[in-house]
C-alpha positions in Angstrom: -100.5 -124.4 -165.7 -100.3 -120.7 -166.4 -102.6 -118.5 -169.0 -99.7 -116.3 -170.1 -101.6 -113.7 -172.7 -103.5 -112.7 -169.4 -100.8 -112.9 -166.8 -98.6 -110.3 -169.7 -101.9 -108.4 -169.4 -102.0 -108.2 -165.4 -98.2 -107.7 -165.0 -98.7 -104.9 -167.9 -101.5 -102.9 -166.8 -100.0 -103.2 -162.9 -96.5 -101.9 -163.7 -97.9 -98.8 -165.7 -100.7 -98.3 -162.3 -97.5 -98.3 -160.5 -95.6 -95.9 -162.7 -99.1 -93.1 -162.7 -99.3 -93.8 -158.8 -95.2 -92.5 -159.0 -96.3 -90.0 -161.2 -98.8 -88.5 -159.0 -96.7 -89.2 -155.5 -93.5 -87.2 -156.9 -95.9 -84.1 -158.5 -95.0 -81.1 -156.4 -92.7 -82.7 -154.1 -89.1 -82.4 -154.6 -87.4 -83.2 -157.1 -85.7 -87.1 -157.2 -83.6 -88.2 -159.8 -83.8 -91.6 -158.5 -87.5 -91.8 -158.2 -88.7 -90.3 -161.5 -86.2 -92.9 -163.7 -87.8 -95.9 -162.0 -91.0 -94.2 -162.5 -90.0 -94.7 -166.1 -88.8 -97.7 -165.8 -91.7 -99.2 -164.3 -94.0 -97.7 -167.3 -91.7 -99.3 -169.8 -92.0 -102.4 -168.6 -95.3 -102.4 -168.7 -95.9 -101.0 -172.0 -93.3 -104.3 -173.1 -95.7 -106.0 -171.2 -99.2 -104.8 -172.8 -96.8 -105.2 -176.5 -95.8 -108.8 -175.2 -99.7 -109.8 -174.7 -100.9 -107.6 -178.4 -98.6 -109.7 -180.3 -101.2 -112.7 -179.4 -104.1 -110.7 -181.4 -101.4 -108.3 -184.0 -99.4 -110.3 -186.6 -97.0 -107.7 -186.7 -93.6 -109.1 -186.8 -91.6 -105.8 -185.7 -92.9 -105.8 -182.5 -91.0 -109.0 -181.7 -87.7 -106.1 -182.1 -89.9 -103.3 -180.6 -90.3 -105.1 -177.6 -87.0 -106.5 -176.8 -85.5 -102.9 -176.9 -88.5 -101.8 -174.8 -87.3 -104.2 -172.1 -83.2 -103.5 -172.3 -84.5 -99.6 -172.2 -86.6 -99.9 -168.8 -84.2 -102.9 -167.2 -81.4 -99.9 -167.5 -83.0 -97.2 -166.7 -84.4 -99.5 -163.2 -80.8 -100.1 -162.9 -79.5 -96.4 -163.1 -82.6 -94.9 -160.3 -81.2 -97.6 -157.9 -77.6 -96.4 -158.8 -78.6 -92.7 -158.0 -80.7 -93.4 -155.1 -77.3 -95.2 -153.8 -75.3 -92.4 -154.4 -72.9 -95.0 -156.7 -70.1 -92.8 -158.6 -69.2 -93.6 -162.0 -72.4 -95.8 -163.1 -72.6 -94.7 -166.2 -69.0 -95.3 -167.3 -70.7 -99.4 -167.0 -74.5 -99.3 -167.6 -74.4 -96.7 -170.5 -72.0 -98.8 -173.3 -73.5 -101.8 -171.7 -76.7 -100.8 -172.8 -76.2 -99.3 -175.9 -74.4 -102.4 -177.2 -77.5 -104.8 -175.7 -79.9 -102.5 -177.3 -77.7 -102.4 -180.7 -77.6 -106.7 -180.9 -81.6 -107.2 -180.2 -82.3 -104.1 -183.2 -79.5 -106.2 -185.1 -81.2 -109.3 -184.7 -84.8 -108.0 -185.2 -83.8 -106.5 -188.3 -82.2 -109.4 -189.6 -85.4 -111.4 -188.9 -84.2 -113.7 -186.2 -86.9 -116.6 -185.1 -88.3 -115.6 -182.2 -87.4 -117.6 -179.6 -84.0 -116.7 -180.1 -84.7 -113.0 -179.7 -87.1 -113.7 -176.7 -84.1 -115.7 -175.4 -80.9 -112.8 -176.0 -83.6 -110.6 -174.7 -84.4 -112.5 -171.4 -80.3 -113.0 -170.9 -80.1 -109.4 -170.9 -83.0 -108.7 -168.6 -81.3 -111.2 -166.1 -78.0 -109.9 -166.1 -79.4 -106.1 -165.3 -81.7 -107.8 -162.8 -78.7 -109.1 -161.8 -76.7 -106.0 -161.2 -79.5 -104.5 -159.2 -79.5 -107.5 -157.0 -75.9 -107.1 -156.5 -76.4 -103.0 -155.5 -79.0 -104.1 -152.8 -76.9 -106.7 -151.5 -73.5 -105.4 -151.1 -72.2 -105.7 -148.3 -73.1 -101.9 -145.9 -73.6 -101.5 -142.6 -76.3 -98.8 -143.7 -78.3 -101.5 -145.6 -81.6 -102.2 -144.2 -83.8 -105.4 -144.1 -86.1 -103.7 -146.3 -83.4 -103.3 -149.0 -82.1 -107.0 -148.8 -85.4 -108.2 -149.3 -86.0 -106.3 -152.2 -82.0 -107.5 -153.4 -83.1 -110.9 -152.5 -86.2 -110.7 -154.7 -84.1 -109.0 -157.6 -81.9 -112.0 -157.4 -84.8 -114.3 -157.6 -85.9 -113.0 -160.7 -82.2 -112.7 -162.2 -82.1 -116.9 -161.8 -85.5 -117.5 -163.2 -85.2 -115.1 -166.2 -82.0 -116.4 -166.8 -83.4 -120.4 -166.7 -85.8 -119.3 -169.0 -83.6 -117.5 -171.1 -80.8 -121.3 -171.1 -83.8 -123.5 -171.7 -84.9 -121.6 -174.8 -81.9 -121.7 -176.1 -81.4 -125.1 -175.5 -84.8 -125.5 -177.4 -86.1 -127.5 -175.0 -89.6 -126.7 -175.0 -91.3 -128.1 -171.9 -88.1 -127.1 -169.6 -88.7 -123.6 -171.7 -92.6 -123.6 -170.9 -92.0 -124.3 -167.3 -89.4 -121.7 -166.8 -91.4 -119.4 -168.7 -93.6 -119.5 -166.0 -91.4 -119.5 -163.2 -90.2 -116.2 -165.0 -93.3 -115.0 -165.1 -94.8 -115.8 -161.7 -91.3 -114.0 -160.7 -92.1 -110.7 -162.8 -95.2 -110.8 -160.6 -93.3 -110.7 -157.4 -90.8 -108.5 -158.5 -93.9 -105.8 -159.4 -95.5 -106.1 -156.2 -92.1 -106.3 -153.5 -90.3 -104.0 -155.6 -93.2 -101.6 -156.4 -93.8 -100.9 -152.8 -90.6 -101.7 -151.3 -89.1 -98.7 -153.6 -91.6 -96.1 -152.5 -90.6 -97.6 -149.1 -86.9 -96.9 -149.2 -87.5 -93.6 -150.4 -89.9 -93.1 -147.5 -87.1 -94.1 -145.2 -84.4 -92.1 -146.7 -86.8 -89.1 -146.7 -87.5 -90.3 -142.6 -83.8 -89.9 -142.0 -83.2 -86.8 -143.6 -86.0 -85.0 -142.0 -84.6 -86.4 -138.3 -81.1 -85.5 -139.5 -82.6 -82.1 -140.3 -83.7 -81.9 -136.8 -80.9 -82.7 -134.6 -78.5 -81.2 -136.7 -77.2 -77.4 -137.2 -77.4 -76.7 -140.7 -74.0 -74.5 -140.6 -71.3 -76.7 -139.3 -73.1 -80.1 -139.6 -73.1 -80.5 -135.8 -75.6 -81.9 -133.4 -77.5 -78.9 -132.5 -78.5 -77.4 -128.9 -81.6 -80.2 -128.4 -80.0 -83.2 -130.2 -76.8 -82.5 -128.0 -78.5 -81.6 -124.7 -80.3 -85.0 -125.1 -77.1 -87.0 -126.4 -75.4 -85.4 -123.3 -77.6 -86.5 -120.5 -77.4 -89.7 -122.0 -73.6 -89.5 -121.5 -74.5 -88.8 -118.1 -76.6 -91.5 -117.3 -74.0 -93.8 -118.5 -71.3 -92.8 -116.5 -74.0 -92.8 -113.3 -74.5 -96.3 -114.1 -70.9 -96.9 -114.8 -69.4 -95.6 -112.3 -67.1 -93.7 -114.9 -66.1 -90.0 -115.2 -67.5 -87.4 -117.3 -66.1 -84.5 -118.0 -67.6 -81.5 -120.0 -66.8 -77.9 -121.6 -67.9 -74.9 -123.0 -66.8 -73.2 -125.8 -66.6 -69.8 -127.7 -65.1 -68.2 -130.2 -63.1 -65.0 -129.0 -64.2 -61.8 -130.7 -66.6 -63.4 -133.1 -69.0 -60.2 -133.5 -65.2 -58.0 -134.6 -65.3 -61.2 -137.6 -68.4 -60.2 -138.7 -67.8 -56.7 -138.5 -64.5 -56.5 -139.9 -64.8 -59.2 -142.5 -68.5 -59.7 -143.2 -71.0 -62.5 -142.0 -69.9 -64.5 -144.9 -66.6 -65.0 -143.3 -67.9 -65.8 -139.5 -70.0 -68.5 -140.9 -66.6 -69.6 -142.3 -65.2 -69.5 -138.6 -67.5 -71.4 -137.1 -67.3 -74.1 -140.1 -63.3 -74.4 -139.4 -64.2 -74.5 -135.6 -66.6 -77.5 -136.2 -64.3 -78.9 -138.4 -60.8 -78.8 -136.5 -63.0 -79.8 -132.9 -64.4 -83.2 -135.0 -60.8 -83.8 -136.3 -59.2 -83.1 -132.6 -61.8 -85.0 -130.8 -61.6 -88.7 -130.4 -64.6 -90.7 -131.9 -66.3 -91.3 -128.4 -66.1 -87.7 -127.4 -69.0 -85.2 -129.0 -69.0 -81.5 -129.8 -72.2 -79.2 -130.5 -73.2 -76.3 -131.1 -75.1 -74.7 -128.5 -76.6 -71.0 -130.6 -74.2 -68.6 -132.4 -70.6 -68.7 -131.3 -70.7 -71.2 -128.3 -70.4 -74.8 -128.4 -69.9 -77.6 -125.8 -68.4 -80.9 -125.9 -68.9 -84.2 -123.9 -65.9 -86.7 -122.8 -67.2 -89.7 -121.3 -64.4 -91.7 -119.0 -62.5 -88.3 -118.9 -61.6 -86.8 -115.7 -59.8 -83.4 -115.1 -56.3 -84.5 -116.2 -57.7 -86.5 -119.7 -60.4 -83.0 -120.0 -57.6 -80.1 -119.6 -55.5 -82.1 -122.1 -58.2 -82.5 -124.9 -59.7 -78.4 -124.7 -55.9 -77.7 -124.9 -55.1 -79.9 -128.0 -58.2 -78.1 -129.5 -57.3 -74.8 -128.1 -54.1 -75.0 -130.3 -55.6 -76.5 -133.3 -57.8 -73.6 -133.8 -54.8 -71.5 -133.8 -53.7 -73.3 -136.7 -56.9 -73.2 -138.3 -57.3 -71.3 -141.5 -59.9 -69.2 -141.5 -60.2 -67.4 -145.0 -61.8 -63.9 -144.4 -61.4 -61.1 -147.3 -58.6 -59.2 -146.2 -55.5 -60.3 -144.0 -55.1 -63.6 -142.8 -57.4 -64.0 -139.4 -55.7 -66.0 -136.4 -58.8 -67.6 -134.7 -58.6 -68.3 -131.1 -61.5 -70.3 -128.4 -61.9 -69.9 -124.9 -62.9 -72.9 -122.8 -64.6 -73.9 -119.4 -63.9 -77.1 -118.7 -65.7 -79.1 -115.3 -66.0 -82.7 -114.6 -69.5 -83.7 -113.2 -69.8 -84.8 -109.7 -71.4 -87.4 -108.7 -75.4 -87.3 -109.1 -74.9 -84.1 -110.8 -77.7 -82.6 -112.9 -76.6 -81.7 -116.4 -77.6 -78.0 -116.5 -75.6 -77.7 -113.0 -73.0 -78.5 -114.7 -72.9 -76.6 -117.8 -73.6 -73.7 -115.7 -70.1 -74.2 -114.0 -68.3 -74.8 -117.3 -70.1 -71.3 -118.4 -68.4 -69.3 -115.3 -65.1 -71.4 -116.1 -65.6 -70.1 -119.8 -66.4 -66.4 -118.3 -63.6 -66.7 -116.8 -61.4 -67.9 -118.9 -62.5 -65.0 -121.3 -62.3 -62.7 -118.8 -58.6 -63.8 -118.2 -57.5 -62.9 -121.8 -59.3 -65.0 -123.8 -57.5 -67.8 -126.1 -57.1 -70.1 -122.8 -58.1 -73.0 -120.8 -60.1 -72.9 -117.1 -61.4 -75.2 -114.9 -64.7 -74.8 -113.2 -65.6 -74.7 -109.8 -66.4 -77.6 -107.5 -70.2 -78.1 -107.2 -71.6 -76.4 -103.9 -72.1 -78.7 -101.4 -75.2 -78.4 -99.2 -74.9 -78.2 -95.6 
């Protein structure tokens, strides 16, 4: 048998402690609306559990309704935190009216002097519904869902089932079964406090780590892989092509007269030209092909399983697509063009050597009048 008052006291202090820990974690850090809402949700749950513990010592009927309203607000804040964290849209259209309706019903029942058992069952039913909603958010099919997310979702589902059982047994008036269901719900609540408490923190850390990794490998203006990330992935593609004995093509690309765009229209238009080129390249290339920004107006692309003919066709498609792209400037419409140098890697050729050949081809394209595609010279053979 569980000592319910002592258990409530432990749960309340634990949730308040988690909320204080969250406050320390978020102090001075970048704003995180989801984490802040989750912090207030934990704080609200802790206060509700402390109110439940105090009922055994304070004979104040109004505490029942206040505790029930607090539970509804707390679980509503927690599900809102998950919605914001996972970027769900239009969640307010569902959560706000449902929360307001549940809150109005509980407050009305408490004001009307509803029996404690009925009021408890009503609040437990609402909490179970909201916990099931949180479980759905975490367990819904998604390729990006982590194992940690699934564990937290399963814990929410277990909590929802146990609290729903408690609510149903309380309404049925089965005292022994209701006592057992209540103890199960409190045990599930304890597990919820531990797993979700640390779990949400770890989810936030996973998200922050992923964002840091993305920033370290992505060009902030164009969203393309930066120089280091591109070269690393290109080397991986070279190694794979060598193992599979498949052709691999590369290209160096340069936006023509880019300095004139900056001088004529301003740096904002130059940035626009870079983003337009990046967007056009992503839309033109196939899913397994990759383009990256090496610096300034210079870009490169890798074309796995592609010979010279295929590489020339891909480069020509990109050249024509760039001409058709719209570049917004402060003056007259500007037709952007690109020069491209294409090579196919020789067996065992180093990446740096292939890039140098592609760069020479790019120089030939620019010297030959720009807005054109040139093929690099074959790798020099050693005697």
